[in-house]
C-alpha positions as CSV (number, residue, x, y, z in Angstrom):
1,M,-17.4,-31.9,-22.4
2,H,-14.3,-33.1,-24.0
3,V,-11.2,-32.4,-21.8
4,P,-8.0,-31.4,-23.7
5,P,-4.6,-32.7,-22.6
6,L,-3.4,-30.2,-19.8
7,K,0.0,-29.0,-18.8
8,I,0.2,-28.0,-15.2
9,T,3.2,-25.8,-14.1
10,F,3.8,-25.3,-10.3
11,L,4.5,-21.6,-10.1
12,G,4.9,-21.7,-6.2
13,T,4.8,-24.5,-3.6
14,G,5.4,-22.7,-0.3
15,T,3.3,-21.6,2.4
16,S,2.4,-18.0,3.2
17,T,6.1,-17.1,4.3
18,G,7.7,-18.8,1.5
19,I,11.0,-20.6,1.6
20,P,13.4,-19.3,2.6
21,M,11.6,-17.6,5.3
22,I,12.9,-14.0,6.1
23,A,15.6,-14.2,8.9
24,C,15.4,-18.0,9.4
25,P,18.8,-19.7,9.8
26,C,17.2,-23.2,9.7
27,P,18.7,-25.9,7.3
28,V,15.8,-25.8,5.0
29,C,16.0,-22.1,4.6
30,A,19.7,-22.2,4.2
31,S,19.6,-25.1,1.7
32,A,21.3,-24.6,-1.6
33,D,18.8,-27.3,-3.2
34,K,16.7,-25.4,-5.6
35,K,13.8,-27.7,-4.8
36,D,13.8,-26.1,-1.2
37,K,13.3,-22.6,-2.8
38,R,9.5,-22.1,-2.6
39,L,7.6,-19.1,-3.8
40,R,4.0,-18.8,-2.6
41,T,1.6,-21.5,-3.8
42,S,0.0,-21.2,-7.2
43,I,-0.3,-23.1,-10.6
44,L,-0.6,-22.6,-14.2
45,V,-3.1,-24.6,-16.1
46,E,-2.6,-24.9,-19.8
47,S,-4.5,-26.6,-22.7
48,P,-3.6,-26.1,-26.4
49,T,-5.7,-22.9,-26.5
50,T,-6.3,-21.8,-22.9
51,T,-4.1,-20.4,-20.0
52,I,-5.3,-20.2,-16.5
53,V,-3.6,-19.2,-13.3
54,V,-5.0,-20.3,-9.9
55,D,-4.2,-17.6,-7.3
56,T,-2.1,-14.5,-7.7
57,T,0.4,-14.7,-5.0
58,P,2.7,-11.8,-3.8
59,D,5.1,-13.5,-6.1
60,F,2.8,-13.4,-9.1
61,R,4.9,-11.0,-11.1
62,Y,8.3,-13.1,-10.8
63,Q,6.2,-16.3,-11.3
64,M,5.0,-15.1,-14.7
65,L,8.4,-13.9,-15.6
66,R,10.0,-17.2,-14.5
67,A,7.5,-19.2,-16.4
68,C,7.7,-17.1,-19.5
69,V,3.8,-16.6,-19.6
70,K,3.0,-14.5,-22.6
71,K,-0.9,-15.0,-22.5
72,L,-3.3,-15.3,-19.7
73,D,-7.0,-16.0,-20.2
74,A,-8.2,-15.9,-16.7
75,V,-7.4,-16.1,-13.1
76,I,-9.2,-18.4,-10.6
77,F,-9.1,-17.8,-6.9
78,T,-9.3,-20.4,-4.2
79,H,-9.8,-18.0,-1.2
80,P,-9.2,-14.5,-0.1
81,H,-6.0,-14.9,2.1
82,K,-3.2,-12.4,1.3
83,D,-0.8,-15.1,0.2
84,H,-3.2,-16.1,-2.6
85,I,-4.4,-12.7,-3.8
86,A,-1.8,-10.0,-3.2
87,G,-0.3,-10.1,-6.6
88,L,-3.5,-9.3,-8.5
89,D,-2.4,-5.7,-9.5
90,D,0.2,-7.1,-11.8
91,V,-2.4,-8.7,-14.2
92,R,-2.5,-5.1,-15.7
93,A,0.6,-6.2,-17.8
94,F,-1.7,-8.6,-19.5
95,N,-4.3,-5.8,-19.9
96,F,-1.9,-3.8,-21.7
97,F,-0.7,-6.6,-24.2
98,Q,-4.0,-8.4,-24.6
99,H,-6.1,-5.2,-24.8
100,R,-9.1,-6.6,-22.8
101,A,-10.2,-7.1,-19.2
102,M,-8.9,-10.1,-17.2
103,P,-11.6,-12.6,-16.2
104,I,-11.6,-13.2,-12.5
105,Y,-13.4,-16.2,-11.1
106,A,-14.0,-16.5,-7.2
107,N,-16.6,-17.1,-4.7
108,E,-18.6,-14.4,-3.1
109,L,-16.2,-14.1,-0.1
110,T,-13.3,-13.7,-2.2
111,I,-14.8,-11.3,-4.5
112,E,-15.8,-9.0,-1.6
113,T,-12.2,-9.1,-0.4
114,L,-10.9,-8.1,-3.8
115,M,-13.1,-5.3,-4.2
116,R,-11.9,-4.1,-0.8
117,E,-8.3,-4.7,-1.1
118,F,-8.1,-3.4,-4.7
119,G,-10.8,-0.8,-4.5
120,Y,-8.9,1.6,-6.8
121,A,-9.5,-0.9,-9.7
122,F,-13.3,-0.8,-9.3
123,A,-13.6,2.9,-8.5
124,H,-16.2,4.9,-10.6
125,H,-13.4,7.3,-11.9
126,K,-10.4,5.0,-12.4
127,Y,-6.8,6.2,-12.4
128,P,-5.2,5.6,-15.8
129,G,-3.4,2.2,-15.8
130,V,-5.1,0.4,-12.9
131,P,-6.0,-3.3,-13.5
132,N,-9.1,-3.9,-15.6
133,L,-10.7,-6.7,-14.1
134,E,-14.0,-8.6,-15.1
135,L,-15.6,-10.4,-12.0
136,Y,-17.4,-13.7,-12.2
137,T,-18.9,-15.1,-8.9
138,I,-18.7,-18.8,-8.8
139,S,-20.3,-21.4,-6.6
140,L,-20.1,-25.1,-6.7
141,E,-21.5,-25.4,-10.2
142,P,-19.1,-26.5,-12.9
143,F,-18.1,-23.9,-15.5
144,V,-15.8,-23.6,-18.6
145,I,-13.0,-21.2,-19.4
146,G,-12.0,-21.5,-23.0
147,D,-11.6,-25.3,-23.6
148,I,-11.0,-26.2,-20.0
149,P,-14.0,-27.4,-18.0
150,V,-13.6,-26.6,-14.2
151,T,-15.5,-28.2,-11.2
152,P,-15.3,-26.4,-7.9
153,V,-14.7,-28.6,-4.8
154,L,-15.6,-27.2,-1.4
155,V,-12.9,-27.8,1.3
156,W,-12.6,-26.2,4.7
157,H,-9.6,-24.1,5.9
158,L,-10.7,-24.3,9.6
159,K,-14.0,-22.5,9.3
160,M,-13.2,-20.7,5.9
161,P,-14.8,-22.2,2.8
162,V,-12.0,-22.6,0.2
163,L,-12.4,-23.8,-3.3
164,G,-10.4,-26.6,-4.7
165,F,-10.8,-27.4,-8.4
166,R,-10.8,-30.4,-10.7
167,F,-9.7,-29.8,-14.4
168,G,-10.6,-33.0,-16.1
169,N,-8.4,-35.7,-14.5
170,F,-6.5,-33.4,-12.4
171,T,-7.6,-31.9,-9.0
172,Y,-6.0,-29.1,-7.2
173,I,-6.5,-28.4,-3.5
174,T,-4.7,-25.9,-1.2
175,D,-5.3,-24.4,2.2
176,A,-7.5,-27.3,3.5
177,N,-7.8,-29.5,6.7
178,R,-11.2,-30.9,6.0
179,I,-13.1,-32.3,3.2
180,E,-16.7,-33.4,3.5
181,D,-17.8,-36.9,1.9
182,G,-19.9,-35.3,-0.8
183,E,-17.0,-33.2,-2.0
184,K,-14.8,-36.1,-1.9
185,E,-16.8,-37.9,-4.6
186,K,-15.9,-35.0,-6.9
187,I,-12.3,-35.9,-6.4
188,R,-12.4,-39.7,-6.9
189,G,-11.3,-40.9,-10.2
190,S,-8.8,-38.2,-10.6
191,K,-5.4,-39.3,-12.1
192,V,-3.6,-36.7,-10.4
193,L,-4.3,-35.0,-7.0
194,V,-2.5,-31.9,-5.5
195,L,-3.0,-31.4,-1.8
196,N,-1.5,-29.1,0.8
197,A,0.7,-30.6,3.4
198,L,2.2,-28.0,5.7
199,R,4.3,-29.9,8.1
200,K,4.5,-33.1,10.0
201,E,3.0,-31.7,13.0
202,D,-0.9,-31.2,13.2
203,H,-2.0,-27.7,12.3
204,I,-5.2,-25.9,13.1
205,S,-6.2,-25.2,9.5
206,H,-3.8,-27.1,7.1
207,F,-3.5,-30.9,6.4
208,S,-0.3,-32.2,8.0
209,L,1.9,-34.5,5.9
210,G,0.3,-37.7,7.5
211,G,-3.3,-36.2,7.1
212,A,-2.5,-35.6,3.3
213,I,-1.0,-39.0,2.8
214,A,-4.1,-40.4,4.7
215,M,-6.5,-38.5,2.3
216,V,-4.7,-39.6,-0.9
217,Q,-5.0,-43.2,0.3
218,E,-8.6,-42.9,1.3
219,L,-9.5,-41.6,-2.2
220,A,-7.2,-44.1,-3.9
221,I,-5.5,-41.5,-6.1
222,E,-2.7,-43.0,-8.3
223,T,-0.5,-39.9,-8.3
224,A,-0.3,-37.2,-5.7
225,Y,1.8,-34.1,-5.1
226,F,2.0,-32.1,-2.0
227,T,2.2,-28.4,-1.8
228,H,1.9,-25.3,0.4
229,I,4.8,-26.5,2.3
230,S,6.5,-24.8,5.3
231,H,10.2,-25.0,6.2
232,Q,9.1,-26.9,9.1
233,L,8.4,-29.9,7.0
234,G,12.1,-30.6,6.3
235,L,14.4,-30.9,3.2
236,H,13.0,-31.9,0.0
237,K,15.3,-34.7,-0.7
238,T,14.8,-36.1,2.8
239,I,11.0,-36.0,2.8
240,E,10.8,-37.3,-0.7
241,K,12.3,-40.4,0.3
242,E,9.9,-41.1,3.1
243,L,6.8,-40.8,0.9
244,P,4.6,-43.8,-0.1
245,A,4.7,-44.9,-3.8
246,G,2.9,-42.5,-6.1
247,M,3.2,-39.6,-3.7
248,H,5.7,-36.6,-4.2
249,L,6.6,-33.3,-3.0
250,A,5.8,-30.7,-5.6
251,Y,8.4,-28.0,-6.2
252,D,8.6,-24.7,-8.1
253,G,9.0,-25.3,-11.7
254,L,7.6,-28.9,-11.8
255,V,5.6,-29.6,-14.9
256,V,2.8,-32.3,-14.9
257,L,1.1,-33.4,-18.1
258,V,-2.4,-35.0,-17.7
259,D,-4.7,-36.3,-20.3
């Protein structure tokens, strides 16, 4: 299928606590640099006709307002952790203005969690004004939303299966610390890779900065951006200078164009 040119907007690039972290006096949380202000991790994927959000974070409402999103065609979920699903209720604003249900794409594990956490949206007798959601269970088979082809990539968040997604020449992976060889082949050839890099120290379920750099180098990706960043990683301006050529820290509001 032909892949249209894509515009990727980073809606949030922070880990589950966001940056600044509540009550934290560290230099990163106290930084005045806008690039050190990180909402929870999510992206907006836009073609000339289709708009998709990957994950609805606790900051979803503000992310939509900040990015001036007026139309949303679908939501895709990576996994069911709270920092990736908690804002789902606010898609009802799009229900109101678009006069239709919101298509939701997620794996079986995530669908089960959504139905439990937002049970009122799936009740037999619904309270007026609850989100109107149309669920689609996805596996590892490619699918299409509007004019955007989507290829799921299975990665591992310790023992939890998480879905990354390849949209044409752009691949997005968050909340992972392991990628099996067969799934790496789905990523190879991407012009741009986004990968989580929590901190410099090793972590039980996330790539460290060194691990993320090594993965980009192994896959021979030309341009990479790191996301899902904690305050432990350090100041944006400091870490950015330490990265190899072609690698960057993503930041909230960053826009990347991919053809």
